[in-house]
Structures are given as structure tokens and as C-alpha cells.
DRENTORKOL-3810 file (N, C-alpha, C; in nm, 4 decimals):
REM DRENTORKOL-3810
@n.u->-0.6624; n.v->1.9270; n.w->1.2636; ca.u->-0.5385; ca.v->1.8828; ca.w->1.2225; c.u->-0.4686; c.v->1.7500; c.w->1.2559
@n.u->-0.4996; n.v->1.7709; n.w->1.4283; ca.u->-0.4861; ca.v->1.5700; ca.w->1.4406; c.u->-0.5425; c.v->1.4746; c.w->1.4062
@n.u->-0.6519; n.v->1.5280; n.w->1.3847; ca.u->-0.6830; ca.v->1.4294; ca.w->1.2816; c.u->-0.6202; c.v->1.3784; c.w->1.2000
@n.u->-0.6283; n.v->1.4542; n.w->1.0874; ca.u->-0.5815; ca.v->1.4182; ca.w->0.9855; c.u->-0.4243; c.v->1.4091; c.w->0.9710
@n.u->-0.3496; n.v->1.4469; n.w->1.0776; ca.u->-0.2446; ca.v->1.3576; ca.w->1.0321; c.u->-0.1890; c.v->1.2329; c.w->1.1648
@n.u->-0.3357; n.v->1.2097; n.w->1.2463; ca.u->-0.2897; ca.v->1.0551; ca.w->1.2274; c.u->-0.3884; c.v->0.9464; c.w->1.1474
@n.u->-0.4430; n.v->0.9957; n.w->1.0323; ca.u->-0.5155; ca.v->0.9470; ca.w->0.8932; c.u->-0.3448; c.v->0.9016; c.w->0.8222
@n.u->-0.2861; n.v->0.9473; n.w->0.8214; ca.u->-0.1507; ca.v->1.0335; ca.w->0.7460; c.u->-0.0378; c.v->0.8977; c.w->0.7904
@n.u->-0.0461; n.v->0.9442; n.w->0.9061; ca.u->0.0448; ca.v->0.8160; ca.w->0.9742; c.u->-0.0162; c.v->0.6965; c.w->0.9904
@n.u->-0.1076; n.v->0.6087; n.w->0.9356; ca.u->-0.1566; ca.v->0.5432; ca.w->0.9784; c.u->-0.1595; c.v->0.4644; c.w->0.8453
@n.u->-0.2306; n.v->0.5462; n.w->0.7524; ca.u->-0.1630; ca.v->0.5143; ca.w->0.5643; c.u->-0.0741; c.v->0.4610; c.w->0.5624
@n.u->0.0349; n.v->0.5469; n.w->0.6652; ca.u->0.2347; ca.v->0.5203; ca.w->0.6325; c.u->0.2331; c.v->0.3326; c.w->0.6596
@n.u->0.2741; n.v->0.4046; n.w->0.8439; ca.u->0.2341; ca.v->0.2701; ca.w->0.8710; c.u->0.1773; c.v->0.0842; c.w->0.7855
@n.u->0.0584; n.v->0.1552; n.w->0.7835; ca.u->0.0323; ca.v->0.0085; ca.w->0.7187; c.u->0.0949; c.v->0.0217; c.w->0.5476
@n.u->0.1227; n.v->0.0809; n.w->0.5324; ca.u->0.1987; ca.v->0.0352; ca.w->0.3832; c.u->0.3107; c.v->0.0246; c.w->0.4055
@n.u->0.4103; n.v->0.0394; n.w->0.4842; ca.u->0.5860; ca.v->0.0402; ca.w->0.5776; c.u->0.5252; c.v->-0.1334; c.w->0.6046
@n.u->0.4314; n.v->-0.1729; n.w->0.6596; ca.u->0.3921; ca.v->-0.3035; ca.w->0.7168; c.u->0.3742; c.v->-0.4362; c.w->0.5706
@n.u->0.3214; n.v->-0.3745; n.w->0.4903; ca.u->0.2896; ca.v->-0.4330; ca.w->0.3983; c.u->0.4012; c.v->-0.4720; c.w->0.2870
@n.u->0.4568; n.v->-0.3459; n.w->0.2828; ca.u->0.5980; ca.v->-0.3647; ca.w->0.2089; c.u->0.7198; c.v->-0.4829; c.w->0.2527
@n.u->0.7250; n.v->-0.4604; n.w->0.3937; ca.u->0.8398; ca.v->-0.5087; ca.w->0.4505; c.u->0.7461; c.v->-0.7220; c.w->0.4603
@n.u->0.6351; n.v->-0.7344; n.w->0.4637; ca.u->0.5394; ca.v->-0.8679; ca.w->0.5143; c.u->0.5946; c.v->-0.8868; c.w->0.3278
@n.u->0.5572; n.v->-0.8892; n.w->0.2428; ca.u->0.5552; ca.v->-0.8964; ca.w->0.1143; c.u->0.7423; c.v->-0.9041; c.w->0.0997
@n.u->0.8402; n.v->-0.8094; n.w->0.1158; ca.u->0.9828; ca.v->-0.8482; ca.w->0.1060; c.u->1.0448; c.v->-0.9859; c.w->0.1888
@n.u->0.9723; n.v->-1.0515; n.w->0.2900; ca.u->1.0044; ca.v->-1.0947; ca.w->0.4065; c.u->0.9614; c.v->-1.2072; c.w->0.3347
@n.u->0.8355; n.v->-1.2276; n.w->0.3076; ca.u->0.7581; ca.v->-1.4001; ca.w->0.2571; c.u->0.7061; c.v->-1.3999; c.w->0.1687
@n.u->0.6847; n.v->-1.2853; n.w->0.0850; ca.u->0.6072; ca.v->-1.2707; ca.w->-0.0471; c.u->0.7050; c.v->-1.3900; c.w->-0.1645
@n.u->0.5589; n.v->-1.4324; n.w->-0.2089; ca.u->0.5820; ca.v->-1.5326; ca.w->-0.3115; c.u->0.5570; c.v->-1.4401; c.w->-0.4343
@n.u->0.5979; n.v->-1.5153; n.w->-0.5462; ca.u->0.5892; ca.v->-1.4478; ca.w->-0.7025; c.u->0.4976; c.v->-1.5322; c.w->-0.7826
@n.u->0.3982; n.v->-1.4927; n.w->-0.8362; ca.u->0.3389; ca.v->-1.6128; ca.w->-0.9270; c.u->0.2847; c.v->-1.4966; c.w->-1.0497
@n.u->0.2275; n.v->-1.5994; n.w->-1.1241; ca.u->0.1667; ca.v->-1.5237; ca.w->-1.2553; c.u->0.0384; c.v->-1.4839; c.w->-1.2548
@n.u->-0.0100; n.v->-1.3407; n.w->-1.2925; ca.u->-0.1430; ca.v->-1.2866; ca.w->-1.2654; c.u->-0.2062; c.v->-1.2721; c.w->-1.3834
@n.u->-0.3302; n.v->-1.2525; n.w->-1.4368; ca.u->-0.3399; ca.v->-1.2343; ca.w->-1.5662; c.u->-0.4798; c.v->-1.0892; c.w->-1.5220
@n.u->-0.4342; n.v->-0.9728; n.w->-1.5490; ca.u->-0.5042; ca.v->-0.8544; ca.w->-1.5463; c.u->-0.6703; c.v->-0.8604; c.w->-1.5868
@n.u->-0.7505; n.v->-0.8704; n.w->-1.4788; ca.u->-0.8711; ca.v->-0.8165; ca.w->-1.5488; c.u->-0.9528; c.v->-0.7111; c.w->-1.6011
@n.u->-0.8965; n.v->-0.5813; n.w->-1.4625; ca.u->-0.9956; ca.v->-0.4715; ca.w->-1.5787; c.u->-0.8536; c.v->-0.3200; c.w->-1.5010
@n.u->-0.8670; n.v->-0.2320; n.w->-1.5493; ca.u->-0.8041; ca.v->-0.1189; ca.w->-1.5122; c.u->-0.8642; c.v->-0.0202; c.w->-1.5165
@n.u->-0.8492; n.v->0.0793; n.w->-1.3850; ca.u->-0.9841; ca.v->0.1715; ca.w->-1.3847; c.u->-0.9240; c.v->0.2911; c.w->-1.3232
@n.u->-0.9368; n.v->0.3906; n.w->-1.3265; ca.u->-0.9133; ca.v->0.5049; ca.w->-1.3117; c.u->-1.0312; c.v->0.6065; c.w->-1.2261
@n.u->-1.0322; n.v->0.6323; n.w->-1.1033; ca.u->-1.1221; ca.v->0.6762; ca.w->-1.0430; c.u->-1.1897; c.v->0.8264; c.w->-1.0106
@n.u->-1.2321; n.v->0.9094; n.w->-0.9835; ca.u->-1.3049; ca.v->1.0460; ca.w->-0.9583; c.u->-1.1787; c.v->1.1028; c.w->-0.9924
@n.u->-1.0651; n.v->1.0495; n.w->-0.8579; ca.u->-0.8859; ca.v->1.0744; ca.w->-0.8195; c.u->-0.8061; c.v->1.1267; c.w->-0.8991
@n.u->-0.8221; n.v->1.0206; n.w->-0.9585; ca.u->-0.7169; ca.v->0.9914; ca.w->-1.0615; c.u->-0.6697; c.v->0.8237; c.w->-1.0262
@n.u->-0.6983; n.v->0.7975; n.w->-0.9143; ca.u->-0.6033; ca.v->0.6837; ca.w->-0.9274; c.u->-0.6644; c.v->0.5765; c.w->-0.9864
@n.u->-0.5269; n.v->0.4850; n.w->-1.0772; ca.u->-0.5609; ca.v->0.3904; ca.w->-1.1111; c.u->-0.5376; c.v->0.2850; c.w->-1.0968
@n.u->-0.6416; n.v->0.1746; n.w->-1.0613; ca.u->-0.6007; ca.v->0.0104; ca.w->-0.9715; c.u->-0.6188; c.v->-0.1007; c.w->-1.1139
@n.u->-0.5542; n.v->-0.1909; n.w->-1.0704; ca.u->-0.5016; ca.v->-0.2718; ca.w->-1.1440; c.u->-0.6412; c.v->-0.3683; c.w->-1.0719
@n.u->-0.7102; n.v->-0.4910; n.w->-1.1545; ca.u->-0.7718; ca.v->-0.6661; ca.w->-1.1015; c.u->-0.6733; c.v->-0.7484; c.w->-1.1106
@n.u->-0.6713; n.v->-0.8159; n.w->-1.0419; ca.u->-0.6006; ca.v->-0.9237; ca.w->-1.0976; c.u->-0.6128; c.v->-1.0444; c.w->-1.1012
@n.u->-0.6477; n.v->-1.1672; n.w->-1.1627; ca.u->-0.6543; ca.v->-1.3357; ca.w->-1.0809; c.u->-0.4882; c.v->-1.4558; c.w->-1.1246
@n.u->-0.4823; n.v->-1.4959; n.w->-0.9714; ca.u->-0.3330; ca.v->-1.5414; ca.w->-1.0146; c.u->-0.4205; c.v->-1.6809; c.w->-0.8964
@n.u->-0.2964; n.v->-1.7782; n.w->-0.9141; ca.u->-0.3603; ca.v->-1.8561; ca.w->-0.8182; c.u->-0.2147; c.v->-1.8925; c.w->-0.7907
@n.u->-0.2694; n.v->-1.9286; n.w->-0.5880; ca.u->-0.1544; ca.v->-1.9401; ca.w->-0.4698; c.u->-0.0578; c.v->-2.0643; c.w->-0.5234
@n.u->0.0588; n.v->-2.0670; n.w->-0.4701; ca.u->0.1223; ca.v->-2.1771; ca.w->-0.4789; c.u->0.0554; c.v->-2.3455; c.w->-0.3969
@n.u->-0.0945; n.v->-2.2845; n.w->-0.3099; ca.u->-0.1522; ca.v->-2.4131; ca.w->-0.2502; c.u->-0.2381; c.v->-2.4004; c.w->-0.3365
@n.u->-0.2676; n.v->-2.3456; n.w->-0.4573; ca.u->-0.3795; ca.v->-2.3713; ca.w->-0.5420; c.u->-0.4958; c.v->-2.3010; c.w->-0.5338
@n.u->-0.4934; n.v->-2.2100; n.w->-0.4277; ca.u->-0.6161; ca.v->-2.1301; ca.w->-0.4488; c.u->-0.6371; c.v->-1.9786; c.w->-0.5555
@n.u->-0.7644; n.v->-1.9975; n.w->-0.6009; ca.u->-0.7532; ca.v->-1.8681; ca.w->-0.7031; c.u->-0.8011; c.v->-1.7451; c.w->-0.5582
@n.u->-0.7104; n.v->-1.6021; n.w->-0.5921; ca.u->-0.7474; ca.v->-1.5202; ca.w->-0.5485; c.u->-0.7127; c.v->-1.4040; c.w->-0.6307
@n.u->-0.8807; n.v->-1.2745; n.w->-0.6273; ca.u->-0.9059; ca.v->-1.2137; ca.w->-0.7284; c.u->-0.8182; c.v->-1.0848; c.w->-0.6469
@n.u->-0.7760; n.v->-1.0215; n.w->-0.7299; ca.u->-0.7398; ca.v->-0.9040; ca.w->-0.6064; c.u->-0.6649; c.v->-0.7568; c.w->-0.6756
@n.u->-0.6787; n.v->-0.6201; n.w->-0.6461; ca.u->-0.6872; ca.v->-0.4815; ca.w->-0.7106; c.u->-0.5167; c.v->-0.3999; c.w->-0.5886
@n.u->-0.5205; n.v->-0.3874; n.w->-0.7198; ca.u->-0.3345; ca.v->-0.2667; ca.w->-0.6144; c.u->-0.3221; c.v->-0.1619; c.w->-0.7625
@n.u->-0.3099; n.v->-0.0591; n.w->-0.6874; ca.u->-0.2598; ca.v->0.0598; ca.w->-0.7358; c.u->-0.0974; c.v->0.0886; c.w->-0.7388
@n.u->-0.0173; n.v->-0.0543; n.w->-0.6962; ca.u->0.1054; ca.v->-0.0578; ca.w->-0.6979; c.u->0.1442; c.v->-0.1632; c.w->-0.8441
@n.u->0.1881; n.v->-0.0831; n.w->-0.9336; ca.u->0.2254; ca.v->-0.1544; ca.w->-1.0622; c.u->0.2801; c.v->-0.0407; c.w->-1.1653
@n.u->0.4078; n.v->-0.0650; n.w->-1.2014; ca.u->0.4187; ca.v->0.0043; ca.w->-1.3254; c.u->0.3242; c.v->-0.0259; c.w->-1.4602
@n.u->0.3555; n.v->-0.1275; n.w->-1.4890; ca.u->0.3125; ca.v->-0.1687; ca.w->-1.6517; c.u->0.2564; c.v->-0.3029; c.w->-1.6854
@n.u->0.1021; n.v->-0.2689; n.w->-1.6872; ca.u->0.0108; ca.v->-0.3944; ca.w->-1.6856; c.u->-0.1319; c.v->-0.3175; c.w->-1.7939
@n.u->-0.1221; n.v->-0.4058; n.w->-1.8837; ca.u->-0.2560; ca.v->-0.4042; ca.w->-1.9508; c.u->-0.3423; c.v->-0.5138; c.w->-1.9535
@n.u->-0.5409; n.v->-0.4383; n.w->-1.9574; ca.u->-0.5729; ca.v->-0.5571; ca.w->-1.9053; c.u->-0.5864; c.v->-0.6783; c.w->-2.0195
@n.u->-0.5531; n.v->-0.7860; n.w->-1.9750; ca.u->-0.6017; ca.v->-0.9254; ca.w->-2.0542; c.u->-0.4427; c.v->-0.9708; c.w->-2.0495
@n.u->-0.3110; n.v->-0.9153; n.w->-2.0390; ca.u->-0.2319; ca.v->-0.9072; ca.w->-2.0657; c.u->-0.1899; c.v->-1.0029; c.w->-1.8951
@n.u->-0.0991; n.v->-1.0705; n.w->-1.9310; ca.u->-0.0040; ca.v->-1.1569; ca.w->-1.7669; c.u->0.0679; c.v->-1.1067; c.w->-1.7175
@n.u->0.0869; n.v->-1.0555; n.w->-1.6165; ca.u->0.1876; ca.v->-0.9846; ca.w->-1.5302; c.u->0.2263; c.v->-1.0825; c.w->-1.3906
@n.u->0.3304; n.v->-1.0787; n.w->-1.3686; ca.u->0.4164; ca.v->-1.1426; ca.w->-1.1876; c.u->0.3290; c.v->-1.0522; c.w->-1.0920
@n.u->0.2925; n.v->-1.0721; n.w->-0.9618; ca.u->0.2746; ca.v->-1.0303; ca.w->-0.8939; c.u->0.3440; c.v->-1.1555; c.w->-0.7917
@n.u->0.3427; n.v->-0.9981; n.w->-0.6662; ca.u->0.4563; ca.v->-1.0396; ca.w->-0.5072; c.u->0.3050; c.v->-1.0795; c.w->-0.4141
@n.u->0.2663; n.v->-1.1578; n.w->-0.4067; ca.u->0.1350; ca.v->-1.1754; ca.w->-0.3510; c.u->0.2504; c.v->-1.2493; c.w->-0.1079
@n.u->0.1456; n.v->-1.2335; n.w->-0.0662; ca.u->0.1657; ca.v->-1.2557; ca.w->0.1089; c.u->0.1401; c.v->-1.3836; c.w->0.1449
@n.u->0.1741; n.v->-1.5180; n.w->0.1263; ca.u->0.0979; ca.v->-1.6410; ca.w->0.0841; c.u->0.0174; c.v->-1.6640; c.w->0.2511
@n.u->0.0403; n.v->-1.5732; n.w->0.3433; ca.u->-0.1061; ca.v->-1.6254; ca.w->0.4445; c.u->-0.1874; c.v->-1.5345; c.w->0.4277
@n.u->-0.1743; n.v->-1.4066; n.w->0.3820; ca.u->-0.2930; ca.v->-1.3028; ca.w->0.3205; c.u->-0.2680; c.v->-1.2790; c.w->0.1974
@n.u->-0.2884; n.v->-1.3500; n.w->0.0482; ca.u->-0.3172; ca.v->-1.3636; ca.w->-0.0426; c.u->-0.3625; c.v->-1.2066; c.w->-0.1041
@n.u->-0.5095; n.v->-1.1644; n.w->-0.0708; ca.u->-0.5112; ca.v->-1.0329; ca.w->-0.1152; c.u->-0.4236; c.v->-0.9123; c.w->-0.1071
@n.u->-0.3047; n.v->-0.9402; n.w->0.0147; ca.u->-0.1754; ca.v->-0.8179; ca.w->0.0166; c.u->-0.1495; c.v->-0.8905; c.w->-0.0682
@n.u->-0.0989; n.v->-0.7572; n.w->-0.1878; ca.u->0.0252; ca.v->-0.7945; ca.w->-0.3042; c.u->0.0103; c.v->-0.7308; c.w->-0.3967
@n.u->0.0905; n.v->-0.7272; n.w->-0.4889; ca.u->0.1805; ca.v->-0.5957; ca.w->-0.5804; c.u->0.2206; c.v->-0.6213; c.w->-0.7005
@n.u->0.2396; n.v->-0.5686; n.w->-0.7786; ca.u->0.2671; ca.v->-0.6486; ca.w->-0.9238; c.u->0.4361; c.v->-0.6072; c.w->-0.9088
@n.u->0.4538; n.v->-0.7442; n.w->-0.9327; ca.u->0.6166; ca.v->-0.7083; ca.w->-0.9245; c.u->0.7310; c.v->-0.6581; c.w->-0.9751
@n.u->0.6743; n.v->-0.5161; n.w->-1.0210; ca.u->0.7765; ca.v->-0.4526; ca.w->-1.1387; c.u->0.7536; c.v->-0.3361; c.w->-1.0409
@n.u->0.6451; n.v->-0.3358; n.w->-0.9436; ca.u->0.6453; ca.v->-0.2455; ca.w->-0.8314; c.u->0.8007; c.v->-0.2384; c.w->-0.7293
@n.u->0.8652; n.v->-0.1560; n.w->-0.6878; ca.u->0.9326; ca.v->-0.1311; ca.w->-0.5665; c.u->0.9148; c.v->-0.1697; c.w->-0.4321
@n.u->0.9791; n.v->-0.2988; n.w->-0.4274; ca.u->0.9547; ca.v->-0.3187; ca.w->-0.2797; c.u->1.0280; c.v->-0.2190; c.w->-0.1104
@n.u->1.0694; n.v->-0.1012; n.w->-0.1802; ca.u->1.1543; ca.v->-0.0567; ca.w->-0.0390; c.u->1.1008; c.v->-0.0013; c.w->0.0182
@n.u->1.0873; n.v->0.0509; n.w->0.0650; ca.u->1.0289; ca.v->0.1040; ca.w->0.2160; c.u->1.0450; c.v->0.3219; c.w->0.2089
@n.u->1.0931; n.v->0.3992; n.w->0.1614; ca.u->1.1234; ca.v->0.5204; ca.w->0.1548; c.u->0.9695; c.v->0.5828; c.w->0.1379
@n.u->0.9144; n.v->0.5485; n.w->0.0421; ca.u->0.8235; ca.v->0.6092; ca.w->-0.0107; c.u->0.6760; c.v->0.6072; c.w->0.0996
@n.u->0.6722; n.v->0.4837; n.w->0.1176; ca.u->0.5938; ca.v->0.4541; ca.w->0.3015; c.u->0.6550; c.v->0.5309; c.w->0.3631
@n.u->0.7796; n.v->0.5339; n.w->0.4122; ca.u->0.8191; ca.v->0.5678; ca.w->0.5557; c.u->0.8056; c.v->0.7389; c.w->0.6106
@n.u->0.7864; n.v->0.7888; n.w->0.4204; ca.u->0.7866; ca.v->0.9252; ca.w->0.4058; c.u->0.6552; c.v->0.9806; c.w->0.4485
@n.u->0.5264; n.v->0.9123; n.w->0.3926; ca.u->0.4079; ca.v->0.8896; ca.w->0.4647; c.u->0.4165; c.v->0.9349; c.w->0.5551
@n.u->0.4804; n.v->0.8383; n.w->0.6126; ca.u->0.4091; ca.v->0.7781; ca.w->0.7921; c.u->0.4793; c.v->0.8922; c.w->0.8497
@n.u->0.6509; n.v->0.8920; n.w->0.8295; ca.u->0.7427; ca.v->1.0374; ca.w->0.9116; c.u->0.6519; c.v->1.1753; c.w->0.9072
@n.u->0.5434; n.v->1.2362; n.w->0.7442; ca.u->0.4713; ca.v->1.3053; ca.w->0.7696; c.u->0.4267; c.v->1.3031; c.w->0.8652
@n.u->0.3063; n.v->1.2144; n.w->0.8929; ca.u->0.2098; ca.v->1.2153; ca.w->1.0089; c.u->0.2276; c.v->1.1821; c.w->1.1023
@n.u->0.3573; n.v->1.1550; n.w->1.1474; ca.u->0.4114; ca.v->1.1584; ca.w->1.3288; c.u->0.4817; c.v->1.3051; c.w->1.3453
@n.u->0.5422; n.v->1.3600; n.w->1.2636; ca.u->0.5751; ca.v->1.5098; ca.w->1.2480; c.u->0.4497; c.v->1.6343; c.w->1.2678
@n.u->0.3561; n.v->1.5714; n.w->1.2089; ca.u->0.2010; ca.v->1.6546; ca.w->1.1685; c.u->0.1525; c.v->1.6078; c.w->1.3017
@n.u->0.1912; n.v->1.5090; n.w->1.3751; ca.u->0.1266; ca.v->1.4909; ca.w->1.5171; c.u->0.1467; c.v->1.5264; c.w->1.6558
@n.u->0.2955; n.v->1.5541; n.w->1.5804; ca.u->0.4260; ca.v->1.6564; ca.w->1.7381; c.u->0.3329; c.v->1.7829; c.w->1.6750
@n.u->0.4107; n.v->1.8035; n.w->1.5740; ca.u->0.3510; ca.v->1.9721; ca.w->1.5802; c.u->0.1824; c.v->2.0036; c.w->1.6255
@n.u->0.0714; n.v->1.9584; n.w->1.5967; ca.u->-0.0517; ca.v->1.9349; ca.w->1.6361; c.u->-0.0265; c.v->1.9319; c.w->1.8080
@n.u->0.0374; n.v->1.8383; n.w->1.8569; ca.u->0.0631; ca.v->1.8214; ca.w->2.0092; c.u->0.0969; c.v->1.9529; c.w->2.1079
@n.u->0.2731; n.v->2.0293; n.w->1.9592; ca.u->0.3545; ca.v->2.1285; ca.w->1.9948; c.u->0.1872; c.v->2.2634; c.w->2.0667
@n.u->0.1055; n.v->2.2756; n.w->1.9643; ca.u->0.0452; ca.v->2.3613; ca.w->1.9759; c.u->-0.0658; c.v->2.3796; c.w->2.1023
@n.u->-0.0819; n.v->2.2541; n.w->2.1024; ca.u->-0.1919; ca.v->2.2033; ca.w->2.1856; c.u->-0.1506; c.v->2.2202; c.w->2.3369
@n.u->-0.0261; n.v->2.1878; n.w->2.3559; ca.u->0.0638; ca.v->2.2070; ca.w->2.4801; c.u->0.0816; c.v->2.3586; c.w->2.4837
@n.u->0.0624; n.v->2.4430; n.w->2.3785; ca.u->0.1530; ca.v->2.5408; ca.w->2.4049; c.u->0.0117; c.v->2.6469; c.w->2.4666
@n.u->-0.1341; n.v->2.6479; n.w->2.3746; ca.u->-0.1711; ca.v->2.6497; ca.w->2.4554; c.u->-0.2695; c.v->2.6365; c.w->2.6020
@n.u->-0.2119; n.v->2.4895; n.w->2.6442; ca.u->-0.2495; ca.v->2.4616; ca.w->2.7317; c.u->-0.1711; c.v->2.5465; c.w->2.8988
@n.u->-0.0660; n.v->2.6182; n.w->2.7664; ca.u->0.0424; ca.v->2.6532; ca.w->2.9106; c.u->0.0391; c.v->2.7952; c.w->2.9505
@n.u->-0.0354; n.v->2.8734; n.w->2.8082; ca.u->-0.0251; ca.v->3.0182; ca.w->2.8002; c.u->-0.1732; c.v->3.0206; c.w->2.8792
@n.u->-0.2503; n.v->2.9580; n.w->2.8824; ca.u->-0.4152; ca.v->2.9747; ca.w->2.9133; c.u->-0.3643; c.v->3.0188; c.w->3.0812
END
């Protein structure tokens, strides 16, 4: 349980950090959707190609989008320091979903720690 809670907390934190960085320093570019795939777990991702303000061509994947079809242009928000950190501009940059995941992981860690502490005291 401790390991699962730690993984959930870290995943939530990474998502919060990515959203924060995109919100603070993100730049918008027009990308072309290269591919749209769904894995065995039902997660659909898109692959896009875009050119940064500095002229670098970037290929990246994201599952953070609302509307995208293969071959169509979409707007993306990317981090100019790490252009692979990106998502479609039609996806929200708020933190609430990521914060809930992070909070659930932290809560799981606290519960696991409480059970472990309780077992030690009762021994």
C-alpha cells in the first residue's frame, strides 16, 4: 500500500509541476496531429509536430487534449525550456485534477504510516 500511495503522490506532483510550468511560461504554437492511438488500457494519445519560437521542430505525445484528429492542425502550449513538456491548448491548465491525485497519494502515505506506527506500538 505504501508503494502504491507513493507512486500516486509522485504522479500527481509531476502533473501539478507540469501544469504550473506550462501556465507560467508556456508558449502557444500550431501543431499538426501525426497520429492518434489508443493503448490496451483505453488511454488515447496524440502525436504532434510543431515548430518552437526558436525554430526547433519538436515531435511529442500527449493524452491531454479534447479535440484532435489525425492530419489536422491544433494549438499546443509548450514549455520553451523543455518543448517536450506540452499539451493541447484546448486542455485546461488548472491544477485541481492533479492536486486531487497528489492529495490521494499523500493521504494514502499517511494512512499507511499510521497503520505501521500503530502495529509497532501494539507489539
